[in-house]
FIBA-873497 format. One line per field, with one value per residue (C-alpha): x, y, z; residue number from 0. Coordinates in steps of 0.25 Angstrom, whole numbers, padded with zeros to 4 digits. Each point is the difference from the previous one (the first is absolute). Layout:
BEGIN
x	(X / ...)
y	(Y / ...)
z	(Z / ...)
nr	(NUM / ...)
This chain:
BEGIN
x	(-0188 / 0002 / 0015 / 0000 / -0009 / 0010 / 0012 / -0007 / -0004 / 0015 / 0005 / -0010 / -0003 / 0015 / 0001 / -0012 / 0003 / 0014 / -0007 / -0008 / 0012 / -0003 / 0011 / -0004 / 0008 / 0003 / 0000 / -0013 / -0004 / -0011 / -0009 / -0011 / -0012 / -0004 / -0012 / -0005 / 0000 / -0006 / -0011 / -0004 / 0004 / -0010 / -0002 / 0007 / 0012 / 0001 / 0000 / 0010 / 0009 / -0001 / 0003 / 0012 / 0006 / -0003 / 0006 / 0013 / 0001 / -0002 / 0011 / 0009 / -0002 / -0008 / -0006 / -0009 / -0007 / -0005 / -0010 / -0005 / -0014 / -0007 / -0013 / -0005 / -0003 / 0013 / 0000 / -0007 / 0009 / 0012 / -0004 / -0004 / 0014 / 0007 / -0008 / -0004 / 0009 / 0014 / 0001 / 0005 / -0003 / -0007 / -0004 / -0009 / -0002 / -0008 / 0008 / -0010 / 0003 / 0015 / 0001 / -0008 / 0008 / 0005 / -0004 / 0014 / -0001 / -0013 / 0006 / 0012 / -0009 / -0007 / 0013 / 0007 / -0012 / -0001 / 0015 / -0001 / 0004 / -0006 / -0004 / -0002 / -0004 / -0011 / 0003 / -0008 / -0010 / 0005 / 0014 / 0002 / -0012 / 0001 / -0011 / -0005 / -0010 / -0009 / -0009 / -0011 / -0009 / -0009 / -0002 / -0012 / -0002 / -0007 / -0014 / 0003 / -0003 / 0015 / 0003 / -0013 / 0006 / 0013 / 0002 / 0004 / 0014 / 0004 / 0013 / 0006 / 0013 / 0009 / 0012 / 0013 / 0009 / 0000 / -0001 / -0013 / 0005 / 0003 / -0013 / -0003 / -0013 / -0008 / -0011 / -0011 / -0012 / -0013 / -0015 / -0007 / -0013 / -0005 / -0012 / -0004 / -0011 / 0009 / 0007 / 0015 / 0008 / 0010 / 0005 / 0014 / 0001 / 0011 / 0004 / 0007 / 0009 / 0003 / 0004 / 0008 / 0008 / 0002 / 0005 / 0008 / 0008 / 0012 / 0014 / 0008 / 0015 / 0004 / -0002 / -0009 / 0006 / -0008 / 0003 / -0008 / 0000 / 0001 / -0014 / -0005 / -0014 / -0005 / 0004 / -0008 / 0002 / 0015 / -0004 / -0003 / 0015 / 0006 / -0002 / 0008 / 0012 / 0000 / -0002 / 0004 / 0014 / 0007 / -0012 / 0003 / -0004 / -0012 / -0004 / -0015 / -0009 / -0012 / -0004 / 0002 / 0013 / 0003 / -0007 / 0008 / 0013 / -0002 / -0005 / 0011 / -0009 / -0011 / -0015 / -0008 / -0007 / -0010 / -0008 / -0007 / -0009 / -0006 / -0012 / -0005 / -0013 / -0009 / -0014 / -0007 / -0009 / 0011 / 0008 / -0005 / 0002 / 0014 / 0004 / -0005 / 0006 / 0013 / 0004 / -0002 / 0008 / 0012 / -0001 / 0000 / 0012 / 0008 / -0003 / 0003 / 0013 / 0004 / -0009 / 0001 / 0002 / -0011 / 0004 / -0009 / -0008 / -0007 / -0010 / -0004 / -0009 / 0004 / -0011 / 0001 / -0014 / -0008 / -0006 / 0006 / 0010 / 0006 / 0002 / 0010 / -0007 / 0009 / -0006 / 0014 / 0004 / -0004 / 0001 / 0003 / 0014 / 0007 / -0001 / -0014 / -0008 / -0014 / -0005 / -0012 / -0014 / -0001 / 0006 / -0008 / -0004 / 0005 / 0010 / 0014 / 0001 / 0006 / 0003 / 0014 / 0004 / 0014 / 0003 / 0001 / -0011 / 0006 / -0014 / -0013 / -0005 / 0009 / -0007 / 0003 / 0001 / -0009 / 0006 / -0008 / 0007 / -0007 / 0009 / 0012 / 0007 / 0012 / -0006 / 0003 / -0004 / -0008 / 0011 / 0011 / -0008 / -0003 / 0014 / 0005 / -0010 / 0004 / 0015 / -0003 / -0006 / 0014 / 0006 / -0005 / 0012 / -0006 / -0003 / 0008 / -0012 / -0009 / -0012 / -0014 / 0000 / 0011 / 0011 / -0003 / -0014 / 0004 / 0010 / -0011 / -0008 / 0012 / 0003 / -0014 / -0001 / 0014 / -0006 / -0011 / 0010 / 0007 / -0014 / -0002 / 0001 / 0005 / -0005 / 0002 / -0002 / 0002 / 0015 / 0003 / -0009 / 0002 / -0012 / -0005 / 0014 / 0008 / 0013 / 0010 / 0014 / 0009 / 0008 / -0012 / -0007 / 0005 / 0003 / -0009 / -0003 / -0014 / 0006)
y	(-0131 / -0012 / 0001 / 0015 / -0003 / -0011 / 0009 / 0011 / -0010 / -0006 / 0014 / 0006 / -0011 / -0002 / 0015 / 0002 / -0012 / 0005 / 0013 / -0009 / -0008 / -0012 / -0004 / -0008 / -0007 / 0011 / -0010 / -0008 / -0011 / 0005 / -0010 / 0005 / -0006 / 0008 / 0009 / -0009 / -0012 / 0008 / 0006 / -0008 / -0015 / -0010 / -0001 / -0014 / 0005 / 0012 / -0009 / -0009 / 0012 / 0005 / -0013 / -0002 / 0013 / -0002 / -0014 / 0006 / 0011 / -0011 / -0008 / 0012 / 0002 / 0013 / 0004 / 0011 / 0003 / 0013 / -0001 / 0012 / -0004 / 0006 / -0006 / -0008 / -0013 / -0007 / 0005 / -0012 / -0009 / 0007 / 0000 / -0014 / -0004 / 0009 / -0003 / -0014 / -0008 / 0007 / 0008 / 0012 / 0014 / 0008 / 0015 / 0004 / 0014 / 0005 / 0008 / 0012 / 0000 / -0001 / 0014 / 0007 / 0008 / -0007 / -0014 / -0005 / 0003 / -0007 / -0012 / 0000 / 0000 / -0013 / -0006 / 0002 / -0006 / -0012 / -0003 / 0000 / 0015 / 0010 / 0013 / 0007 / -0005 / 0005 / 0002 / -0010 / 0004 / -0012 / -0003 / -0010 / -0008 / -0012 / 0005 / -0007 / 0008 / -0008 / 0005 / -0008 / 0002 / -0008 / 0003 / -0005 / -0003 / 0010 / -0003 / -0001 / -0013 / -0003 / 0001 / -0006 / -0014 / 0005 / 0000 / 0010 / 0003 / 0002 / 0006 / 0002 / 0008 / -0001 / 0009 / -0007 / 0011 / 0009 / 0013 / -0006 / 0003 / -0015 / -0008 / -0014 / -0005 / -0012 / -0001 / -0010 / -0002 / -0003 / -0001 / 0013 / -0005 / -0011 / -0002 / 0006 / 0008 / 0006 / 0013 / 0000 / -0006 / 0010 / -0010 / -0006 / -0015 / -0007 / 0012 / -0009 / -0006 / 0014 / 0006 / -0013 / 0002 / 0015 / -0004 / -0012 / 0006 / 0000 / -0001 / 0011 / -0002 / 0014 / 0011 / 0012 / 0014 / 0011 / 0013 / 0012 / -0001 / 0014 / 0005 / 0008 / -0004 / 0014 / 0003 / -0009 / 0009 / -0004 / -0014 / 0005 / 0003 / -0011 / -0010 / 0009 / 0000 / -0013 / -0012 / -0015 / -0004 / -0013 / -0008 / -0014 / -0013 / -0007 / -0015 / 0001 / -0011 / 0006 / 0012 / 0003 / -0006 / 0012 / 0009 / -0008 / 0003 / 0015 / -0001 / -0010 / -0012 / 0004 / 0000 / 0013 / 0003 / 0009 / -0001 / 0012 / -0005 / 0010 / -0006 / 0006 / -0002 / -0003 / 0007 / 0003 / -0012 / -0010 / 0005 / -0011 / -0011 / 0004 / 0003 / -0014 / -0008 / 0007 / 0004 / -0014 / -0005 / 0009 / -0004 / -0015 / 0002 / 0006 / -0012 / -0010 / 0006 / 0000 / -0005 / 0011 / 0011 / 0011 / 0013 / 0012 / 0003 / 0012 / -0002 / 0013 / 0001 / 0011 / 0007 / 0010 / -0001 / 0010 / 0014 / 0007 / 0012 / 0010 / 0015 / 0010 / 0011 / 0010 / 0002 / 0004 / -0015 / -0009 / -0013 / -0005 / -0002 / -0014 / -0007 / 0005 / -0010 / 0001 / -0010 / 0008 / 0005 / -0008 / -0013 / -0012 / 0004 / -0013 / -0007 / 0004 / 0006 / 0013 / 0007 / 0003 / 0009 / -0004 / 0005 / 0014 / 0004 / 0001 / 0002 / 0002 / -0002 / -0009 / -0014 / -0005 / -0015 / -0006 / -0009 / -0010 / -0007 / -0013 / -0006 / 0004 / -0007 / 0008 / 0011 / 0011 / 0014 / 0007 / 0010 / -0010 / -0009 / 0012 / 0005 / -0014 / -0001 / 0014 / -0005 / -0012 / 0009 / 0006 / -0014 / -0003 / -0003 / 0005 / 0014 / 0011 / 0006 / -0005 / -0009 / -0001 / -0012 / -0009 / -0006 / -0015 / 0002 / 0006 / -0011 / -0011 / 0007 / 0000 / -0015 / -0004 / 0007 / -0006 / -0014 / 0004 / 0004 / -0014 / -0006 / 0008 / -0008 / -0012 / -0013 / -0009 / 0008 / -0013 / 0001 / 0012 / -0004 / -0010 / -0002 / 0013 / 0007 / 0007 / -0007 / 0011 / -0002 / -0003 / 0012 / 0009 / -0005 / 0011 / 0010 / 0012 / -0004 / 0007 / 0014)
z	(-0194 / 0008 / 0000 / 0003 / 0012 / 0004 / -0001 / 0008 / 0011 / 0000 / 0002 / 0010 / 0009 / 0005 / 0001 / 0008 / 0009 / 0003 / 0005 / 0010 / 0005 / -0008 / -0011 / -0012 / -0011 / -0010 / -0011 / 0001 / -0009 / -0010 / -0007 / -0009 / -0006 / -0013 / -0001 / -0011 / 0010 / 0011 / -0008 / -0011 / 0003 / 0004 / 0015 / 0001 / -0008 / 0009 / 0013 / -0005 / -0004 / 0014 / 0006 / -0008 / 0004 / 0014 / 0000 / -0007 / 0011 / 0011 / -0005 / -0001 / 0015 / -0001 / 0013 / -0005 / -0013 / -0004 / -0011 / -0009 / -0004 / -0013 / 0004 / 0013 / -0007 / 0005 / 0014 / 0006 / -0007 / 0005 / 0014 / 0000 / -0005 / 0009 / 0013 / -0001 / -0010 / -0001 / 0013 / -0007 / 0004 / -0010 / -0002 / -0011 / -0005 / -0012 / -0011 / 0002 / 0015 / -0002 / -0006 / 0012 / 0010 / 0013 / -0005 / 0002 / 0015 / 0001 / -0008 / 0010 / 0012 / -0005 / -0005 / 0013 / 0008 / -0009 / 0002 / 0015 / 0002 / 0010 / -0006 / 0014 / 0013 / 0010 / 0015 / 0007 / 0011 / 0009 / -0003 / 0012 / -0005 / -0010 / -0009 / -0013 / -0009 / -0009 / -0011 / -0007 / -0012 / -0009 / -0015 / -0008 / -0015 / -0008 / -0004 / -0015 / -0007 / -0001 / 0015 / 0005 / 0002 / 0007 / 0015 / 0010 / 0004 / 0015 / 0003 / 0014 / 0003 / 0012 / 0004 / 0002 / 0005 / 0013 / -0009 / -0006 / -0014 / -0005 / -0003 / -0005 / -0006 / 0000 / -0011 / -0002 / -0009 / 0006 / -0004 / -0003 / 0005 / 0009 / -0009 / -0013 / 0006 / 0012 / 0000 / -0002 / 0012 / 0007 / 0010 / -0003 / 0000 / 0007 / 0008 / 0010 / -0010 / -0006 / 0013 / 0003 / -0013 / 0004 / 0014 / -0004 / -0011 / -0008 / 0005 / -0005 / 0000 / 0000 / 0011 / -0002 / -0003 / 0006 / -0008 / 0005 / 0016 / 0004 / -0004 / 0011 / 0006 / -0001 / -0014 / -0010 / -0012 / 0001 / -0004 / -0014 / -0003 / 0008 / -0012 / -0010 / 0009 / 0007 / -0008 / 0002 / -0006 / -0001 / 0003 / 0005 / -0008 / 0006 / 0000 / 0002 / 0005 / 0008 / 0008 / 0015 / 0003 / -0009 / 0010 / 0011 / -0008 / 0001 / 0015 / 0006 / -0004 / 0009 / -0004 / 0001 / 0013 / -0007 / -0013 / -0007 / -0011 / -0010 / -0007 / -0013 / -0008 / 0011 / 0002 / 0013 / -0002 / -0001 / 0013 / 0009 / -0009 / -0005 / 0014 / 0005 / -0012 / -0002 / 0014 / 0005 / -0012 / 0004 / 0015 / -0005 / -0009 / 0012 / 0009 / -0011 / -0002 / 0015 / 0011 / 0009 / -0011 / 0002 / -0005 / 0002 / -0013 / -0004 / -0012 / -0008 / -0012 / -0010 / -0008 / -0011 / -0006 / 0008 / -0003 / 0012 / -0003 / 0009 / -0003 / 0008 / 0008 / -0007 / -0014 / -0005 / 0001 / -0011 / 0008 / 0014 / 0004 / -0002 / 0014 / 0003 / 0009 / 0003 / 0011 / 0006 / -0004 / -0013 / 0005 / 0007 / 0014 / 0006 / -0010 / -0002 / -0014 / -0006 / -0013 / -0004 / -0011 / -0002 / -0014 / -0006 / -0009 / -0015 / -0007 / 0006 / 0014 / 0008 / 0003 / 0014 / 0003 / 0011 / 0010 / 0008 / 0012 / 0001 / 0010 / 0008 / 0012 / -0002 / 0008 / -0010 / 0004 / -0011 / -0002 / -0001 / -0010 / -0008 / 0000 / -0004 / -0011 / -0005 / 0000 / -0008 / -0011 / -0002 / -0003 / -0014 / -0008 / -0014 / 0005 / 0006 / 0007 / 0010 / -0006 / 0004 / 0009 / 0006 / -0009 / 0003 / -0005 / -0013 / -0002 / 0003 / -0011 / -0010 / 0003 / -0002 / -0014 / -0004 / 0002 / -0009 / -0011 / 0002 / -0003 / -0013 / -0012 / 0007 / -0007 / 0012 / 0013 / 0008 / -0004 / 0008 / 0012 / 0011 / 0010 / -0005 / 0004 / -0011 / -0002 / 0001 / -0004 / 0012 / -0002 / 0000 / 0012 / 0010 / -0011 / -0003 / -0014 / 0001 / 0000)
nr	(0 / 1 / 2 / 3 / 4 / 5 / 6 / 7 / 8 / 9 / 10 / 11 / 12 / 13 / 14 / 15 / 16 / 17 / 18 / 19 / 20 / 21 / 22 / 23 / 24 / 25 / 26 / 27 / 28 / 29 / 30 / 31 / 32 / 33 / 34 / 35 / 36 / 37 / 38 / 39 / 40 / 41 / 42 / 43 / 44 / 45 / 46 / 47 / 48 / 49 / 50 / 51 / 52 / 53 / 54 / 55 / 56 / 57 / 58 / 59 / 60 / 61 / 62 / 63 / 64 / 65 / 66 / 67 / 68 / 69 / 70 / 71 / 72 / 73 / 74 / 75 / 76 / 77 / 78 / 79 / 80 / 81 / 82 / 83 / 84 / 85 / 86 / 87 / 88 / 89 / 90 / 91 / 92 / 93 / 94 / 95 / 96 / 97 / 98 / 99 / 100 / 101 / 102 / 103 / 104 / 105 / 106 / 107 / 108 / 109 / 110 / 111 / 112 / 113 / 114 / 115 / 116 / 117 / 118 / 119 / 120 / 121 / 122 / 123 / 124 / 125 / 126 / 127 / 128 / 129 / 130 / 131 / 132 / 133 / 134 / 135 / 136 / 137 / 138 / 139 / 140 / 141 / 142 / 143 / 144 / 145 / 146 / 147 / 148 / 149 / 150 / 151 / 152 / 153 / 154 / 155 / 156 / 157 / 158 / 159 / 160 / 161 / 162 / 163 / 164 / 165 / 166 / 167 / 168 / 169 / 170 / 171 / 172 / 173 / 174 / 175 / 176 / 177 / 178 / 179 / 180 / 181 / 182 / 183 / 184 / 185 / 186 / 187 / 188 / 189 / 190 / 191 / 192 / 193 / 194 / 195 / 196 / 197 / 198 / 199 / 200 / 201 / 202 / 203 / 204 / 205 / 206 / 207 / 208 / 209 / 210 / 211 / 212 / 213 / 214 / 215 / 216 / 217 / 218 / 219 / 220 / 221 / 222 / 223 / 224 / 225 / 226 / 227 / 228 / 229 / 230 / 231 / 232 / 233 / 234 / 235 / 236 / 237 / 238 / 239 / 240 / 241 / 242 / 243 / 244 / 245 / 246 / 247 / 248 / 249 / 250 / 251 / 252 / 253 / 254 / 255 / 256 / 257 / 258 / 259 / 260 / 261 / 262 / 263 / 264 / 265 / 266 / 267 / 268 / 269 / 270 / 271 / 272 / 273 / 274 / 275 / 276 / 277 / 278 / 279 / 280 / 281 / 282 / 283 / 284 / 285 / 286 / 287 / 288 / 289 / 290 / 291 / 292 / 293 / 294 / 295 / 296 / 297 / 298 / 299 / 300 / 301 / 302 / 303 / 304 / 305 / 306 / 307 / 308 / 309 / 310 / 311 / 312 / 313 / 314 / 315 / 316 / 317 / 318 / 319 / 320 / 321 / 322 / 323 / 324 / 325 / 326 / 327 / 328 / 329 / 330 / 331 / 332 / 333 / 334 / 335 / 336 / 337 / 338 / 339 / 340 / 341 / 342 / 343 / 344 / 345 / 346 / 347 / 348 / 349 / 350 / 351 / 352 / 353 / 354 / 355 / 356 / 357 / 358 / 359 / 360 / 361 / 362 / 363 / 364 / 365 / 366 / 367 / 368 / 369 / 370 / 371 / 372 / 373 / 374 / 375 / 376 / 377 / 378 / 379 / 380 / 381 / 382 / 383 / 384 / 385 / 386 / 387 / 388 / 389 / 390 / 391 / 392 / 393 / 394 / 395 / 396 / 397 / 398 / 399 / 400 / 401 / 402 / 403 / 404 / 405 / 406 / 407 / 408 / 409 / 410 / 411 / 412 / 413 / 414 / 415 / 416 / 417 / 418 / 419 / 420 / 421 / 422 / 423 / 424 / 425 / 426 / 427 / 428 / 429 / 430 / 431 / 432 / 433 / 434)
């Protein structure tokens, strides 16, 4: 069964990728850990087997490893080895998922993104502006006995390219509570250091290749098919150090003059404390980087946990159309907030995202900011349709959960942390490993 799955993957993945414009090696190196080892071996033996295979692939100069999993117990070991220790891109797929229709296309979307490709691009609202988009999220340990002593993980994502399709991540561990009797902390510690990392950056030795640049501003549906025809080819080799010189490389070595910050996971009672703490830290990071550097900042909180739903007036329509914005009647009478339904409802009633603009010295009009946010919902590299909230916010969520996988079954967490920051392999620091 394992060999049959490997052969199917070996045949179908290059065939599917060729249709999308990405050409893979037709004779990939295949290494198999037997089912007996995967299912019945002692856990320590399993981990050693996975480590040996990965080190063998690393010595062979393999850039990407595609792993067929028959259970999920090895997933955290694989990701920890690939992301932190060896710097090898990994793509896991369950054997049951492998046989589903269209799964190869979904795999290629993720693989192309991890290797530095661009599946499609979104027409920017402000093409003449040096714009950087950030997303942030904090994930907390579960309240089970096993997770009670673990800490929270904060992830901040920053865009590197003008088309807002390439992102880098900075991930840190922090205390879940200030005191045992306090509620979980949603504030991100060391935000100034994180933003400095995202503004300093890695120096990329190659130049960016933008593939899909002709998408009309008025035709957002055209973005869905652009990724199938226009994929990144012949990617340059990169030497990576740290993050916004990469932004500068894509933007003629200039720092962004606008920062749009989408913050997830903050309740209304935490708005003021989050704004005071994190906005001040972002401004401080900019001044530390360059004395007179003061980019315009827009700070937006994104909420999905609410009970408001919208129904079309026409009873023949099951859901509101994607792109529907509500900024009157049910919004705050004085503050700047709006509801945006950016995704098409597949099942049940569509749930809109609620956006609270807590700070804006970029002087966006409401229409411009709503339109820009809607565009970002089409930039999610793992999906060929618009998603429920902006791609950077989704990516920060994925990055935070990837860090939780790194911590699973780690006997000595301090080995993968330095000053509470996860020690990514240098080759992964500006890569979208979290896809």
